mmCIF file of the N, C-alpha and C atoms, coordinates in Angstrom:
data_MODEL
# 
_entry.id   MODEL 
# 
loop_
_atom_site.group_PDB 
_atom_site.id 
_atom_site.type_symbol 
_atom_site.label_atom_id 
_atom_site.label_alt_id 
_atom_site.label_comp_id 
_atom_site.label_asym_id 
_atom_site.label_entity_id 
_atom_site.label_seq_id 
_atom_site.pdbx_PDB_ins_code 
_atom_site.Cartn_x 
_atom_site.Cartn_y 
_atom_site.Cartn_z 
_atom_site.occupancy 
_atom_site.B_iso_or_equiv 
_atom_site.pdbx_formal_charge 
_atom_site.auth_seq_id 
_atom_site.auth_comp_id 
_atom_site.auth_asym_id 
_atom_site.auth_atom_id 
_atom_site.pdbx_PDB_model_num 
ATOM 1   N N  . UNK A 1 1  ? 7.359   15.735 -5.978  1.00 0.00 ? 1  UNK A N  1 
ATOM 2   C CA . UNK A 1 1  ? 8.848   15.109 -5.681  1.00 0.00 ? 1  UNK A CA 1 
ATOM 3   C C  . UNK A 1 1  ? 8.702   13.659 -6.423  1.00 0.00 ? 1  UNK A C  1 
ATOM 4   N N  . UNK A 1 2  ? 9.805   13.287 -6.943  1.00 0.00 ? 2  UNK A N  1 
ATOM 5   C CA . UNK A 1 2  ? 10.016  11.820 -7.699  1.00 0.00 ? 2  UNK A CA 1 
ATOM 6   C C  . UNK A 1 2  ? 11.059  11.185 -6.497  1.00 0.00 ? 2  UNK A C  1 
ATOM 7   N N  . UNK A 1 3  ? 10.676  9.849  -6.524  1.00 0.00 ? 3  UNK A N  1 
ATOM 8   C CA . UNK A 1 3  ? 11.990  9.172  -5.753  1.00 0.00 ? 3  UNK A CA 1 
ATOM 9   C C  . UNK A 1 3  ? 12.388  7.947  -6.740  1.00 0.00 ? 3  UNK A C  1 
ATOM 10  N N  . UNK A 1 4  ? 13.563  7.728  -6.325  1.00 0.00 ? 4  UNK A N  1 
ATOM 11  C CA . UNK A 1 4  ? 14.087  6.209  -7.350  1.00 0.00 ? 4  UNK A CA 1 
ATOM 12  C C  . UNK A 1 4  ? 13.355  5.166  -6.936  1.00 0.00 ? 4  UNK A C  1 
ATOM 13  N N  . UNK A 1 5  ? 13.713  4.452  -7.948  1.00 0.00 ? 5  UNK A N  1 
ATOM 14  C CA . UNK A 1 5  ? 13.235  3.033  -7.599  1.00 0.00 ? 5  UNK A CA 1 
ATOM 15  C C  . UNK A 1 5  ? 13.933  2.287  -6.340  1.00 0.00 ? 5  UNK A C  1 
ATOM 16  N N  . UNK A 1 6  ? 15.014  2.469  -6.169  1.00 0.00 ? 6  UNK A N  1 
ATOM 17  C CA . UNK A 1 6  ? 15.671  2.037  -4.854  1.00 0.00 ? 6  UNK A CA 1 
ATOM 18  C C  . UNK A 1 6  ? 15.394  2.691  -3.713  1.00 0.00 ? 6  UNK A C  1 
ATOM 19  N N  . UNK A 1 7  ? 15.051  4.054  -3.647  1.00 0.00 ? 7  UNK A N  1 
ATOM 20  C CA . UNK A 1 7  ? 14.413  4.640  -2.653  1.00 0.00 ? 7  UNK A CA 1 
ATOM 21  C C  . UNK A 1 7  ? 12.795  3.950  -2.297  1.00 0.00 ? 7  UNK A C  1 
ATOM 22  N N  . UNK A 1 8  ? 12.267  3.842  -3.353  1.00 0.00 ? 8  UNK A N  1 
ATOM 23  C CA . UNK A 1 8  ? 10.812  3.349  -3.295  1.00 0.00 ? 8  UNK A CA 1 
ATOM 24  C C  . UNK A 1 8  ? 11.000  1.924  -2.226  1.00 0.00 ? 8  UNK A C  1 
ATOM 25  N N  . UNK A 1 9  ? 12.049  1.079  -3.216  1.00 0.00 ? 9  UNK A N  1 
ATOM 26  C CA . UNK A 1 9  ? 12.185  -0.235 -2.435  1.00 0.00 ? 9  UNK A CA 1 
ATOM 27  C C  . UNK A 1 9  ? 12.570  -0.072 -1.099  1.00 0.00 ? 9  UNK A C  1 
ATOM 28  N N  . UNK A 1 10 ? 13.481  0.600  -0.612  1.00 0.00 ? 10 UNK A N  1 
ATOM 29  C CA . UNK A 1 10 ? 14.016  1.103  0.875   1.00 0.00 ? 10 UNK A CA 1 
ATOM 30  C C  . UNK A 1 10 ? 12.820  1.281  1.744   1.00 0.00 ? 10 UNK A C  1 
ATOM 31  N N  . UNK A 1 11 ? 11.726  2.231  1.112   1.00 0.00 ? 11 UNK A N  1 
ATOM 32  C CA . UNK A 1 11 ? 10.824  2.847  1.810   1.00 0.00 ? 11 UNK A CA 1 
ATOM 33  C C  . UNK A 1 11 ? 9.597   1.551  2.204   1.00 0.00 ? 11 UNK A C  1 
ATOM 34  N N  . UNK A 1 12 ? 9.565   0.848  1.267   1.00 0.00 ? 12 UNK A N  1 
ATOM 35  C CA . UNK A 1 12 ? 8.732   -0.517 1.051   1.00 0.00 ? 12 UNK A CA 1 
ATOM 36  C C  . UNK A 1 12 ? 9.042   -1.549 2.226   1.00 0.00 ? 12 UNK A C  1 
ATOM 37  N N  . UNK A 1 13 ? 10.745  -1.616 2.207   1.00 0.00 ? 13 UNK A N  1 
ATOM 38  C CA . UNK A 1 13 ? 10.939  -2.666 3.169   1.00 0.00 ? 13 UNK A CA 1 
ATOM 39  C C  . UNK A 1 13 ? 10.902  -2.210 4.593   1.00 0.00 ? 13 UNK A C  1 
ATOM 40  N N  . UNK A 1 14 ? 11.230  -0.823 4.707   1.00 0.00 ? 14 UNK A N  1 
ATOM 41  C CA . UNK A 1 14 ? 10.811  -0.098 6.380   1.00 0.00 ? 14 UNK A CA 1 
ATOM 42  C C  . UNK A 1 14 ? 9.286   -0.419 6.306   1.00 0.00 ? 14 UNK A C  1 
ATOM 43  N N  . UNK A 1 15 ? 8.590   -0.216 5.679   1.00 0.00 ? 15 UNK A N  1 
ATOM 44  C CA . UNK A 1 15 ? 7.330   -0.347 5.885   1.00 0.00 ? 15 UNK A CA 1 
ATOM 45  C C  . UNK A 1 15 ? 6.681   -1.555 6.250   1.00 0.00 ? 15 UNK A C  1 
ATOM 46  N N  . UNK A 1 16 ? 7.395   -2.909 5.570   1.00 0.00 ? 16 UNK A N  1 
ATOM 47  C CA . UNK A 1 16 ? 7.027   -4.070 5.665   1.00 0.00 ? 16 UNK A CA 1 
ATOM 48  C C  . UNK A 1 16 ? 7.503   -4.361 6.736   1.00 0.00 ? 16 UNK A C  1 
ATOM 49  N N  . UNK A 1 17 ? 8.542   -4.104 7.352   1.00 0.00 ? 17 UNK A N  1 
ATOM 50  C CA . UNK A 1 17 ? 9.242   -4.388 8.854   1.00 0.00 ? 17 UNK A CA 1 
ATOM 51  C C  . UNK A 1 17 ? 8.175   -3.526 9.768   1.00 0.00 ? 17 UNK A C  1 
ATOM 52  N N  . UNK A 1 18 ? 7.635   -2.391 9.612   1.00 0.00 ? 18 UNK A N  1 
ATOM 53  C CA . UNK A 1 18 ? 6.665   -1.910 10.848  1.00 0.00 ? 18 UNK A CA 1 
ATOM 54  C C  . UNK A 1 18 ? 5.507   -2.404 10.949  1.00 0.00 ? 18 UNK A C  1 
ATOM 55  N N  . UNK A 1 19 ? 4.988   -2.918 9.373   1.00 0.00 ? 19 UNK A N  1 
ATOM 56  C CA . UNK A 1 19 ? 3.544   -3.551 9.507   1.00 0.00 ? 19 UNK A CA 1 
ATOM 57  C C  . UNK A 1 19 ? 3.569   -4.782 10.302  1.00 0.00 ? 19 UNK A C  1 
ATOM 58  N N  . UNK A 1 20 ? 4.709   -5.245 10.387  1.00 0.00 ? 20 UNK A N  1 
ATOM 59  C CA . UNK A 1 20 ? 4.722   -6.792 11.094  1.00 0.00 ? 20 UNK A CA 1 
ATOM 60  C C  . UNK A 1 20 ? 4.691   -6.579 12.481  1.00 0.00 ? 20 UNK A C  1 
ATOM 61  N N  . UNK A 1 21 ? 5.067   -5.368 13.106  1.00 0.00 ? 21 UNK A N  1 
ATOM 62  C CA . UNK A 1 21 ? 4.940   -5.220 14.564  1.00 0.00 ? 21 UNK A CA 1 
ATOM 63  C C  . UNK A 1 21 ? 3.579   -4.859 14.725  1.00 0.00 ? 21 UNK A C  1 
ATOM 64  N N  . UNK A 1 22 ? 2.933   -4.105 13.751  1.00 0.00 ? 22 UNK A N  1 
ATOM 65  C CA . UNK A 1 22 ? 1.522   -3.638 14.135  1.00 0.00 ? 22 UNK A CA 1 
ATOM 66  C C  . UNK A 1 22 ? 0.502   -4.756 14.105  1.00 0.00 ? 22 UNK A C  1 
ATOM 67  N N  . UNK A 1 23 ? -0.301  -4.688 15.171  1.00 0.00 ? 23 UNK A N  1 
ATOM 68  C CA . UNK A 1 23 ? -1.588  -5.343 15.030  1.00 0.00 ? 23 UNK A CA 1 
ATOM 69  C C  . UNK A 1 23 ? -2.881  -4.597 14.990  1.00 0.00 ? 23 UNK A C  1 
ATOM 70  N N  . UNK A 1 24 ? -3.634  -4.536 13.956  1.00 0.00 ? 24 UNK A N  1 
ATOM 71  C CA . UNK A 1 24 ? -4.712  -3.686 13.795  1.00 0.00 ? 24 UNK A CA 1 
ATOM 72  C C  . UNK A 1 24 ? -5.996  -3.896 14.670  1.00 0.00 ? 24 UNK A C  1 
ATOM 73  N N  . UNK A 1 25 ? -6.561  -2.894 15.256  1.00 0.00 ? 25 UNK A N  1 
ATOM 74  C CA . UNK A 1 25 ? -7.328  -3.097 15.990  1.00 0.00 ? 25 UNK A CA 1 
ATOM 75  C C  . UNK A 1 25 ? -8.672  -3.944 15.620  1.00 0.00 ? 25 UNK A C  1 
ATOM 76  N N  . UNK A 1 26 ? -9.595  -4.587 16.465  1.00 0.00 ? 26 UNK A N  1 
ATOM 77  C CA . UNK A 1 26 ? -10.682 -5.328 15.604  1.00 0.00 ? 26 UNK A CA 1 
ATOM 78  C C  . UNK A 1 26 ? -11.806 -4.426 15.167  1.00 0.00 ? 26 UNK A C  1 
ATOM 79  N N  . UNK A 1 27 ? -12.247 -4.786 13.974  1.00 0.00 ? 27 UNK A N  1 
ATOM 80  C CA . UNK A 1 27 ? -13.163 -3.779 13.167  1.00 0.00 ? 27 UNK A CA 1 
ATOM 81  C C  . UNK A 1 27 ? -14.770 -4.427 13.307  1.00 0.00 ? 27 UNK A C  1 
ATOM 82  N N  . UNK A 1 28 ? -15.496 -3.642 13.496  1.00 0.00 ? 28 UNK A N  1 
ATOM 83  C CA . UNK A 1 28 ? -16.961 -4.177 13.202  1.00 0.00 ? 28 UNK A CA 1 
ATOM 84  C C  . UNK A 1 28 ? -17.867 -3.188 12.421  1.00 0.00 ? 28 UNK A C  1 
ATOM 85  N N  . UNK A 1 29 ? -18.836 -3.790 11.802  1.00 0.00 ? 29 UNK A N  1 
ATOM 86  C CA . UNK A 1 29 ? -19.850 -3.000 11.012  1.00 0.00 ? 29 UNK A CA 1 
ATOM 87  C C  . UNK A 1 29 ? -19.161 -2.483 9.966   1.00 0.00 ? 29 UNK A C  1 
ATOM 88  N N  . UNK A 1 30 ? -19.472 -1.132 9.530   1.00 0.00 ? 30 UNK A N  1 
ATOM 89  C CA . UNK A 1 30 ? -19.115 -0.421 8.477   1.00 0.00 ? 30 UNK A CA 1 
ATOM 90  C C  . UNK A 1 30 ? -17.594 -0.394 8.130   1.00 0.00 ? 30 UNK A C  1 
ATOM 91  N N  . UNK A 1 31 ? -16.759 -0.286 9.314   1.00 0.00 ? 31 UNK A N  1 
ATOM 92  C CA . UNK A 1 31 ? -15.350 -0.400 9.090   1.00 0.00 ? 31 UNK A CA 1 
ATOM 93  C C  . UNK A 1 31 ? -15.046 -1.718 8.558   1.00 0.00 ? 31 UNK A C  1 
ATOM 94  N N  . UNK A 1 32 ? -15.433 -2.765 8.865   1.00 0.00 ? 32 UNK A N  1 
ATOM 95  C CA . UNK A 1 32 ? -14.925 -3.910 8.430   1.00 0.00 ? 32 UNK A CA 1 
ATOM 96  C C  . UNK A 1 32 ? -15.434 -3.914 6.966   1.00 0.00 ? 32 UNK A C  1 
ATOM 97  N N  . UNK A 1 33 ? -16.653 -3.466 6.533   1.00 0.00 ? 33 UNK A N  1 
ATOM 98  C CA . UNK A 1 33 ? -16.982 -3.458 5.088   1.00 0.00 ? 33 UNK A CA 1 
ATOM 99  C C  . UNK A 1 33 ? -15.921 -2.564 4.407   1.00 0.00 ? 33 UNK A C  1 
ATOM 100 N N  . UNK A 1 34 ? -15.654 -1.208 5.073   1.00 0.00 ? 34 UNK A N  1 
ATOM 101 C CA . UNK A 1 34 ? -14.716 -0.667 4.256   1.00 0.00 ? 34 UNK A CA 1 
ATOM 102 C C  . UNK A 1 34 ? -13.142 -1.276 4.017   1.00 0.00 ? 34 UNK A C  1 
ATOM 103 N N  . UNK A 1 35 ? -12.903 -1.912 5.183   1.00 0.00 ? 35 UNK A N  1 
ATOM 104 C CA . UNK A 1 35 ? -11.450 -2.587 4.962   1.00 0.00 ? 35 UNK A CA 1 
ATOM 105 C C  . UNK A 1 35 ? -11.577 -3.529 3.775   1.00 0.00 ? 35 UNK A C  1 
ATOM 106 N N  . UNK A 1 36 ? -12.761 -4.380 3.817   1.00 0.00 ? 36 UNK A N  1 
ATOM 107 C CA . UNK A 1 36 ? -12.798 -5.317 2.758   1.00 0.00 ? 36 UNK A CA 1 
ATOM 108 C C  . UNK A 1 36 ? -12.764 -4.710 1.447   1.00 0.00 ? 36 UNK A C  1 
ATOM 109 N N  . UNK A 1 37 ? -13.504 -3.627 1.181   1.00 0.00 ? 37 UNK A N  1 
ATOM 110 C CA . UNK A 1 37 ? -13.458 -3.142 0.096   1.00 0.00 ? 37 UNK A CA 1 
ATOM 111 C C  . UNK A 1 37 ? -12.050 -2.570 -0.398  1.00 0.00 ? 37 UNK A C  1 
ATOM 112 N N  . UNK A 1 38 ? -11.313 -2.073 0.362   1.00 0.00 ? 38 UNK A N  1 
ATOM 113 C CA . UNK A 1 38 ? -10.110 -1.566 0.177   1.00 0.00 ? 38 UNK A CA 1 
ATOM 114 C C  . UNK A 1 38 ? -9.206  -2.670 -0.224  1.00 0.00 ? 38 UNK A C  1 
ATOM 115 N N  . UNK A 1 39 ? -9.179  -3.649 0.713   1.00 0.00 ? 39 UNK A N  1 
ATOM 116 C CA . UNK A 1 39 ? -8.362  -4.897 0.421   1.00 0.00 ? 39 UNK A CA 1 
ATOM 117 C C  . UNK A 1 39 ? -8.836  -5.487 -1.217  1.00 0.00 ? 39 UNK A C  1 
ATOM 118 N N  . UNK A 1 40 ? -9.820  -5.554 -1.300  1.00 0.00 ? 40 UNK A N  1 
ATOM 119 C CA . UNK A 1 40 ? -10.488 -5.903 -2.789  1.00 0.00 ? 40 UNK A CA 1 
ATOM 120 C C  . UNK A 1 40 ? -10.016 -5.077 -3.824  1.00 0.00 ? 40 UNK A C  1 
ATOM 121 N N  . UNK A 1 41 ? -10.018 -3.714 -3.710  1.00 0.00 ? 41 UNK A N  1 
ATOM 122 C CA . UNK A 1 41 ? -9.309  -2.858 -4.788  1.00 0.00 ? 41 UNK A CA 1 
ATOM 123 C C  . UNK A 1 41 ? -7.680  -3.010 -4.853  1.00 0.00 ? 41 UNK A C  1 
ATOM 124 N N  . UNK A 1 42 ? -7.221  -3.115 -3.752  1.00 0.00 ? 42 UNK A N  1 
ATOM 125 C CA . UNK A 1 42 ? -5.555  -3.442 -3.679  1.00 0.00 ? 42 UNK A CA 1 
ATOM 126 C C  . UNK A 1 42 ? -5.179  -4.803 -4.431  1.00 0.00 ? 42 UNK A C  1 
ATOM 127 N N  . UNK A 1 43 ? -6.336  -5.901 -4.274  1.00 0.00 ? 43 UNK A N  1 
ATOM 128 C CA . UNK A 1 43 ? -5.777  -7.021 -5.109  1.00 0.00 ? 43 UNK A CA 1 
ATOM 129 C C  . UNK A 1 43 ? -6.118  -6.647 -6.317  1.00 0.00 ? 43 UNK A C  1 
ATOM 130 N N  . UNK A 1 44 ? -7.302  -5.998 -6.588  1.00 0.00 ? 44 UNK A N  1 
ATOM 131 C CA . UNK A 1 44 ? -7.477  -5.898 -8.324  1.00 0.00 ? 44 UNK A CA 1 
ATOM 132 C C  . UNK A 1 44 ? -6.287  -4.917 -8.928  1.00 0.00 ? 44 UNK A C  1 
ATOM 133 N N  . UNK A 1 45 ? -5.456  -4.016 -8.194  1.00 0.00 ? 45 UNK A N  1 
ATOM 134 C CA . UNK A 1 45 ? -4.577  -3.203 -8.677  1.00 0.00 ? 45 UNK A CA 1 
ATOM 135 C C  . UNK A 1 45 ? -3.188  -4.190 -8.907  1.00 0.00 ? 45 UNK A C  1 
ATOM 136 N N  . UNK A 1 46 ? -3.141  -5.179 -8.479  1.00 0.00 ? 46 UNK A N  1 
ATOM 137 C CA . UNK A 1 46 ? -1.843  -5.861 -8.247  1.00 0.00 ? 46 UNK A CA 1 
ATOM 138 C C  . UNK A 1 46 ? -1.782  -6.507 -9.699  1.00 0.00 ? 46 UNK A C  1 
ATOM 139 N N  . UNK A 1 47 ? -0.501  -6.056 -10.319 1.00 0.00 ? 47 UNK A N  1 
ATOM 140 C CA . UNK A 1 47 ? -0.151  -6.448 -11.922 1.00 0.00 ? 47 UNK A CA 1 
ATOM 141 C C  . UNK A 1 47 ? -0.443  -5.505 -12.981 1.00 0.00 ? 47 UNK A C  1 
ATOM 142 N N  . UNK A 1 48 ? -1.260  -4.196 -12.558 1.00 0.00 ? 48 UNK A N  1 
ATOM 143 C CA . UNK A 1 48 ? -1.312  -3.278 -13.266 1.00 0.00 ? 48 UNK A CA 1 
ATOM 144 C C  . UNK A 1 48 ? -0.048  -2.459 -13.445 1.00 0.00 ? 48 UNK A C  1 
ATOM 145 N N  . UNK A 1 49 ? -0.061  -1.617 -14.723 1.00 0.00 ? 49 UNK A N  1 
ATOM 146 C CA . UNK A 1 49 ? 1.301   -0.807 -15.010 1.00 0.00 ? 49 UNK A CA 1 
ATOM 147 C C  . UNK A 1 49 ? 1.207   0.345  -14.578 1.00 0.00 ? 49 UNK A C  1 
ATOM 148 N N  . UNK A 1 50 ? 1.911   1.117  -14.298 1.00 0.00 ? 50 UNK A N  1 
ATOM 149 C CA . UNK A 1 50 ? 1.875   2.746  -14.062 1.00 0.00 ? 50 UNK A CA 1 
ATOM 150 C C  . UNK A 1 50 ? 2.187   3.318  -15.482 1.00 0.00 ? 50 UNK A C  1 
ATOM 151 N N  . UNK A 1 51 ? 1.445   3.727  -16.202 1.00 0.00 ? 51 UNK A N  1 
ATOM 152 C CA . UNK A 1 51 ? 1.426   4.297  -17.517 1.00 0.00 ? 51 UNK A CA 1 
ATOM 153 C C  . UNK A 1 51 ? 2.118   5.789  -17.447 1.00 0.00 ? 51 UNK A C  1 
ATOM 154 N N  . UNK A 1 52 ? 1.935   6.205  -16.211 1.00 0.00 ? 52 UNK A N  1 
ATOM 155 C CA . UNK A 1 52 ? 2.688   7.782  -16.120 1.00 0.00 ? 52 UNK A CA 1 
ATOM 156 C C  . UNK A 1 52 ? 4.069   7.806  -16.233 1.00 0.00 ? 52 UNK A C  1 
ATOM 157 N N  . UNK A 1 53 ? 4.898   6.653  -15.555 1.00 0.00 ? 53 UNK A N  1 
ATOM 158 C CA . UNK A 1 53 ? 6.153   6.532  -15.314 1.00 0.00 ? 53 UNK A CA 1 
ATOM 159 C C  . UNK A 1 53 ? 6.788   5.170  -15.989 1.00 0.00 ? 53 UNK A C  1 
ATOM 160 N N  . UNK A 1 54 ? 5.585   4.427  -16.690 1.00 0.00 ? 54 UNK A N  1 
ATOM 161 C CA . UNK A 1 54 ? 6.304   3.295  -17.434 1.00 0.00 ? 54 UNK A CA 1 
ATOM 162 C C  . UNK A 1 54 ? 6.738   2.071  -16.508 1.00 0.00 ? 54 UNK A C  1 
ATOM 163 N N  . UNK A 1 55 ? 6.461   2.141  -15.076 1.00 0.00 ? 55 UNK A N  1 
ATOM 164 C CA . UNK A 1 55 ? 7.147   1.359  -14.090 1.00 0.00 ? 55 UNK A CA 1 
ATOM 165 C C  . UNK A 1 55 ? 6.590   -0.005 -14.302 1.00 0.00 ? 55 UNK A C  1 
ATOM 166 N N  . UNK A 1 56 ? 7.244   -0.871 -13.807 1.00 0.00 ? 56 UNK A N  1 
ATOM 167 C CA . UNK A 1 56 ? 6.918   -2.306 -13.850 1.00 0.00 ? 56 UNK A CA 1 
ATOM 168 C C  . UNK A 1 56 ? 5.452   -2.423 -13.255 1.00 0.00 ? 56 UNK A C  1 
ATOM 169 N N  . UNK A 1 57 ? 4.883   -3.663 -13.633 1.00 0.00 ? 57 UNK A N  1 
ATOM 170 C CA . UNK A 1 57 ? 3.740   -4.076 -13.026 1.00 0.00 ? 57 UNK A CA 1 
ATOM 171 C C  . UNK A 1 57 ? 3.641   -3.840 -11.452 1.00 0.00 ? 57 UNK A C  1 
ATOM 172 N N  . UNK A 1 58 ? 2.733   -3.077 -11.027 1.00 0.00 ? 58 UNK A N  1 
ATOM 173 C CA . UNK A 1 58 ? 2.504   -3.073 -9.405  1.00 0.00 ? 58 UNK A CA 1 
ATOM 174 C C  . UNK A 1 58 ? 2.567   -4.393 -8.528  1.00 0.00 ? 58 UNK A C  1 
ATOM 175 N N  . UNK A 1 59 ? 3.340   -4.503 -7.673  1.00 0.00 ? 59 UNK A N  1 
ATOM 176 C CA . UNK A 1 59 ? 3.026   -5.678 -6.623  1.00 0.00 ? 59 UNK A CA 1 
ATOM 177 C C  . UNK A 1 59 ? 2.008   -5.163 -5.652  1.00 0.00 ? 59 UNK A C  1 
ATOM 178 N N  . UNK A 1 60 ? 1.691   -6.063 -4.725  1.00 0.00 ? 60 UNK A N  1 
ATOM 179 C CA . UNK A 1 60 ? 0.784   -5.768 -3.800  1.00 0.00 ? 60 UNK A CA 1 
ATOM 180 C C  . UNK A 1 60 ? 1.552   -4.972 -2.757  1.00 0.00 ? 60 UNK A C  1 
ATOM 181 N N  . UNK A 1 61 ? 2.972   -5.353 -2.398  1.00 0.00 ? 61 UNK A N  1 
ATOM 182 C CA . UNK A 1 61 ? 3.885   -4.526 -1.702  1.00 0.00 ? 61 UNK A CA 1 
ATOM 183 C C  . UNK A 1 61 ? 3.786   -2.941 -2.120  1.00 0.00 ? 61 UNK A C  1 
ATOM 184 N N  . UNK A 1 62 ? 3.975   -2.732 -3.206  1.00 0.00 ? 62 UNK A N  1 
ATOM 185 C CA . UNK A 1 62 ? 4.064   -1.532 -3.747  1.00 0.00 ? 62 UNK A CA 1 
ATOM 186 C C  . UNK A 1 62 ? 2.423   -0.767 -3.405  1.00 0.00 ? 62 UNK A C  1 
ATOM 187 N N  . UNK A 1 63 ? 1.452   -1.422 -3.710  1.00 0.00 ? 63 UNK A N  1 
ATOM 188 C CA . UNK A 1 63 ? 0.286   -0.848 -3.431  1.00 0.00 ? 63 UNK A CA 1 
ATOM 189 C C  . UNK A 1 63 ? -0.006  -0.582 -1.848  1.00 0.00 ? 63 UNK A C  1 
ATOM 190 N N  . UNK A 1 64 ? 0.247   -1.494 -1.038  1.00 0.00 ? 64 UNK A N  1 
ATOM 191 C CA . UNK A 1 64 ? 0.532   -1.656 0.463   1.00 0.00 ? 64 UNK A CA 1 
ATOM 192 C C  . UNK A 1 64 ? 0.951   -0.283 1.047   1.00 0.00 ? 64 UNK A C  1 
ATOM 193 N N  . UNK A 1 65 ? 2.340   -0.278 0.412   1.00 0.00 ? 65 UNK A N  1 
ATOM 194 C CA . UNK A 1 65 ? 3.316   0.991  0.817   1.00 0.00 ? 65 UNK A CA 1 
ATOM 195 C C  . UNK A 1 65 ? 2.638   2.570  0.256   1.00 0.00 ? 65 UNK A C  1 
ATOM 196 N N  . UNK A 1 66 ? 2.247   2.278  -1.018  1.00 0.00 ? 66 UNK A N  1 
ATOM 197 C CA . UNK A 1 66 ? 1.528   3.354  -1.291  1.00 0.00 ? 66 UNK A CA 1 
ATOM 198 C C  . UNK A 1 66 ? 0.178   4.036  -0.189  1.00 0.00 ? 66 UNK A C  1 
ATOM 199 N N  . UNK A 1 67 ? -0.738  3.128  -0.064  1.00 0.00 ? 67 UNK A N  1 
ATOM 200 C CA . UNK A 1 67 ? -1.731  3.362  0.818   1.00 0.00 ? 67 UNK A CA 1 
ATOM 201 C C  . UNK A 1 67 ? -1.157  3.520  2.191   1.00 0.00 ? 67 UNK A C  1 
ATOM 202 N N  . UNK A 1 68 ? -0.601  2.806  2.795   1.00 0.00 ? 68 UNK A N  1 
ATOM 203 C CA . UNK A 1 68 ? -0.086  3.306  4.131   1.00 0.00 ? 68 UNK A CA 1 
ATOM 204 C C  . UNK A 1 68 ? 0.466   4.605  4.178   1.00 0.00 ? 68 UNK A C  1 
ATOM 205 N N  . UNK A 1 69 ? 1.479   4.975  3.367   1.00 0.00 ? 69 UNK A N  1 
ATOM 206 C CA . UNK A 1 69 ? 1.872   6.358  3.071   1.00 0.00 ? 69 UNK A CA 1 
ATOM 207 C C  . UNK A 1 69 ? 0.867   7.344  3.001   1.00 0.00 ? 69 UNK A C  1 
ATOM 208 N N  . UNK A 1 70 ? 0.231   7.234  2.010   1.00 0.00 ? 70 UNK A N  1 
ATOM 209 C CA . UNK A 1 70 ? -1.076  8.186  2.029   1.00 0.00 ? 70 UNK A CA 1 
ATOM 210 C C  . UNK A 1 70 ? -1.969  8.405  3.464   1.00 0.00 ? 70 UNK A C  1 
ATOM 211 N N  . UNK A 1 71 ? -2.098  7.235  3.839   1.00 0.00 ? 71 UNK A N  1 
ATOM 212 C CA . UNK A 1 71 ? -3.144  7.111  5.187   1.00 0.00 ? 71 UNK A CA 1 
ATOM 213 C C  . UNK A 1 71 ? -2.208  7.989  6.240   1.00 0.00 ? 71 UNK A C  1 
ATOM 214 N N  . UNK A 1 72 ? -1.086  7.646  6.347   1.00 0.00 ? 72 UNK A N  1 
ATOM 215 C CA . UNK A 1 72 ? -0.227  8.317  7.472   1.00 0.00 ? 72 UNK A CA 1 
ATOM 216 C C  . UNK A 1 72 ? -0.201  9.934  7.088   1.00 0.00 ? 72 UNK A C  1 
ATOM 217 N N  . UNK A 1 73 ? -0.131  10.290 5.914   1.00 0.00 ? 73 UNK A N  1 
ATOM 218 C CA . UNK A 1 73 ? 0.070   11.666 5.430   1.00 0.00 ? 73 UNK A CA 1 
ATOM 219 C C  . UNK A 1 73 ? -1.264  12.467 5.981   1.00 0.00 ? 73 UNK A C  1 
ATOM 220 N N  . UNK A 1 74 ? -2.318  11.771 5.949   1.00 0.00 ? 74 UNK A N  1 
ATOM 221 C CA . UNK A 1 74 ? -3.478  12.258 5.948   1.00 0.00 ? 74 UNK A CA 1 
ATOM 222 C C  . UNK A 1 74 ? -3.850  12.676 7.490   1.00 0.00 ? 74 UNK A C  1 
ATOM 223 N N  . UNK A 1 75 ? -2.919  12.086 8.560   1.00 0.00 ? 75 UNK A N  1 
ATOM 224 C CA . UNK A 1 75 ? -3.211  12.148 9.783   1.00 0.00 ? 75 UNK A CA 1 
ATOM 225 C C  . UNK A 1 75 ? -3.169  13.597 10.420  1.00 0.00 ? 75 UNK A C  1 
# 
């Protein structure tokens, strides 16, 4: 399924609003390491270009939205 850039921006805007009201549980041990690794990977992906669709470089919000949607769909 393809979505338009406008739809993607709306999804991101809704997710940012939802994320602002969400407080993550405290993490210990291996989960803290996993979270740190994921955040590092997300930071490294900022600015990369999606060659499949020739989109603009990825922003941190784009990446965060994608990760949030993927995690939510795996529940």
